[in-house]
C-alpha positions in Angstrom: -9.0 22.0 -3.8 -6.1 23.2 -1.6 -8.3 23.9 1.6 -9.1 19.5 1.0 -5.2 19.0 0.7 -4.4 20.9 3.7 -7.3 19.1 5.9 -6.3 16.4 4.6 -2.8 16.4 5.6 -3.9 17.7 8.8 -5.8 14.2 9.4 -2.8 12.0 8.5 -0.5 14.5 10.8 -3.4 14.1 13.6 -2.6 10.3 15.0 1.2 11.6 15.7 0.4 14.0 17.5 -1.9 12.1 19.6 0.3 9.6 20.5 2.5 12.4 23.3 5.1 14.4 21.9 8.1 14.0 20.4 11.8 14.7 20.5 12.3 17.8 18.9 14.0 16.9 15.5 17.6 17.1 14.6 18.9 20.1 12.6 19.8 17.4 9.4 17.8 14.1 8.3 19.5 11.3 10.8 17.5 9.4 13.7 15.0 7.0 13.3 11.9 8.1 12.1 7.8 7.2 11.7 5.4 7.0 8.9 2.0 6.9 7.7 0.7 7.1 3.9 -2.6 7.4 3.0 -5.0 7.4 1.2 -7.2 10.3 -0.7 -10.0 9.5 1.2 -7.5 9.7 5.1 -7.4 5.7 5.1 -4.2 4.6 6.3 -2.5 2.2 3.7 1.0 2.1 5.1 2.4 2.5 8.7 6.3 1.5 8.7 9.6 2.8 10.7 12.7 3.5 9.2 16.6 4.8 10.8 18.1 7.8 7.9 21.9 8.8 7.7 22.9 11.1 5.9 27.3 11.0 5.6 27.5 13.7 2.6 25.9 14.3 -0.5 22.2 14.2 -0.8 22.5 10.1 -0.9 20.7 8.7 2.9 21.8 5.2 3.9 17.7 3.4 5.2 18.2 0.8 8.3 15.6 -1.1 10.4 12.6 -1.1 7.9 10.3 -2.0 9.7 6.1 -1.8 8.4 3.6 -2.5 10.9 1.8 -4.5 10.0 4.0 -6.3 7.6 1.2 -5.9 4.2 1.1 -8.2 1.7 2.7 -6.3 -0.9 6.2 -6.2 1.1 7.2 -9.2 2.7 10.9 -9.6 3.0 13.8 -9.1 1.9 12.9 -5.0 0.9 15.3 -2.6 -1.0 15.1 0.7 -0.2 16.7 4.6 -0.7 16.7 7.7 -0.1 18.0 10.7 -1.4 17.4 14.2 0.3 19.1 18.0 -0.3 19.8 20.1 1.7 18.1 23.7 -0.2 17.7 25.8 2.9 17.3 26.0 6.9 14.3 27.1 9.2 13.1 26.5 12.2 16.2 25.1 12.9 16.4 21.8 10.3 17.8 21.5 6.3 15.2 22.0 4.9 14.9 20.4 1.1 13.2 18.3 -1.4 13.2 14.1 0.0 12.6 11.2 -2.4 12.4 6.9 -1.2 11.8 3.8 -2.8 11.0 1.3 -1.5 10.3 -2.3 -3.2 10.3 -5.9 -2.6 13.3 -7.8 -3.2 15.9 -6.7 -6.2 16.0 -9.6 -9.4 12.7 -11.2 -8.7 10.4 -11.4 -11.7 8.5 -9.0 -10.6 8.7 -6.4 -8.2 6.0 -4.0 -6.2 8.0 0.2 -5.5 6.8 2.4 -3.7 8.1 5.7 -4.2 8.0 8.8 -2.1 8.1 11.9 -3.2 8.2 15.4 -1.0 10.8 16.7 1.1 11.2 18.6 4.9 10.2 21.9 5.7 11.1 24.2 8.5 8.2 21.6 10.9 11.7 19.3 11.3 8.5 16.7 9.0 9.2 15.5 6.0 5.6 14.8 3.6 4.7 14.5 0.2 2.7 12.3 -2.5 3.3 8.4 -2.8 3.2 6.1 -5.5 3.0 2.4 -5.5 3.2 0.2 -8.9 3.3 -3.1 -8.6 1.5 -7.0 -9.1 -2.1 -6.7 -8.6 -3.7 -5.4 -6.1 -0.6 -4.0 -5.1 -0.9 -0.3 -6.4 -2.3 3.0 -5.1 -1.1 6.7 -4.0 -1.6 9.0 -1.7 -0.3 11.2 0.8 2.7 11.1 3.5 4.0 12.1 6.7 7.2 10.8 7.7 8.6 12.6 11.8 10.9 11.8 14.1 10.2 8.9 16.9 9.2 10.2 20.1 12.5 9.3 22.3 11.3 6.5 24.6 
């Protein structure tokens, strides 16, 4: 089972590698990141970019969130929040647990909530599992990889 999850994670990560080199990830989590969320069968469900900034503590400011293409489950406006706690370092990167939540407009009667749970490793990537709960047609789960956006 571990081998199949590793193979699946690798299959999700390959598009990032195949798209050319990326800039080296900063030691901290600050920067613009690209995410791919895949279903258990390997099909990419969602892709988004976002800027993370962490001034101190574990709270991360999330800005410039942009899905591509925009999924029906996340029409604007959305709310987003994230946390990252440095628990160590390796490969020149801060490492530790990461969580992120993206939801439809706060205060609406029904919200779709996407939760990413995982961490940053000494590869510089952030990866883990995701779950989506919400209205009919807006649910699912799988794994994700978030990688620093290339400098163009």
